[in-house]
C-alpha positions in Angstrom: -3.1 -13.8 6.2 -0.5 -16.3 6.8 1.1 -16.2 10.3 4.5 -15.3 8.8 3.2 -12.5 6.6 5.3 -9.4 7.3 2.3 -7.2 6.9 0.3 -8.3 10.0 0.5 -5.0 11.8 -0.5 -1.5 10.8 1.3 0.1 7.8 4.0 2.6 8.5 2.6 5.1 6.0 5.4 7.6 6.6 8.0 5.0 5.5 5.8 4.0 2.6 5.4 7.6 1.5 9.2 8.0 1.4 9.3 5.2 -1.1 6.3 6.3 -3.1 5.6 10.0 -2.5 2.3 10.0 -4.6 0.8 7.8 -1.9 0.6 10.8 0.4 -2.4 12.2 -1.4 -4.4 9.1 -0.5 -3.4 8.8 3.2 -5.8 10.2 5.8 -6.5 9.8 9.5 -9.6 7.7 10.2 -12.1 8.2 13.1 -9.8 6.1 15.3 -6.8 8.4 14.7 -5.1 5.8 12.5 -3.5 6.6 9.2 -5.1 4.6 6.4 -6.2 4.8 2.8 -9.6 4.1 1.1 -9.2 0.5 0.1 -12.2 0.9 -2.3 -10.1 3.4 -4.3 -8.1 1.4 -6.9 -5.6 4.3 -7.3 -4.9 4.3 -3.6 -4.5 0.5 -3.5 -2.2 0.5 -6.5 0.1 3.2 -5.0 0.1 1.3 -1.6 1.2 -1.8 -3.5 3.9 0.0 -5.3 5.2 1.5 -2.0 5.1 -1.9 -0.3 7.0 -3.6 -3.1 9.6 -0.9 -3.1 10.0 -0.8 0.6 9.9 -4.5 1.6 10.8 -6.3 -1.6 13.2 -4.0 -3.4 11.0 -4.0 -6.5 11.5 -0.5 -8.0 9.3 -0.9 -11.1 5.8 -2.4 -11.0 3.1 -1.2 -13.4 0.0 -2.4 -15.1 -3.0 -0.7 -16.8 -5.4 1.1 -14.5 -8.3 -0.9 -15.9 -7.0 -4.1 -14.4 -8.0 -5.3 -10.9 -5.4 -4.6 -8.3 -5.7 -6.8 -5.2 -3.8 -5.6 -2.1 -0.3 -7.1 -1.9 -0.4 -8.0 1.8 -3.1 -10.6 1.4 -1.1 -12.2 -1.5 2.3 -12.6 0.0 
């Protein structure tokens, strides 16, 4: 990621869930006690992206067909 990318640190999942409540079903605590999602799950990544866009970029509507590839937003900004 670029050094100025605002997503360098851990995600604040509580804040992201406020923006996109459906994300909560995909958030779990890993073996290290950190909240995360399964990044291999396209549905989880899509909801994470929606939450990030709402929370940090004021984009309230972002949608595309589930059959399309959904790369994680943080690596693209």
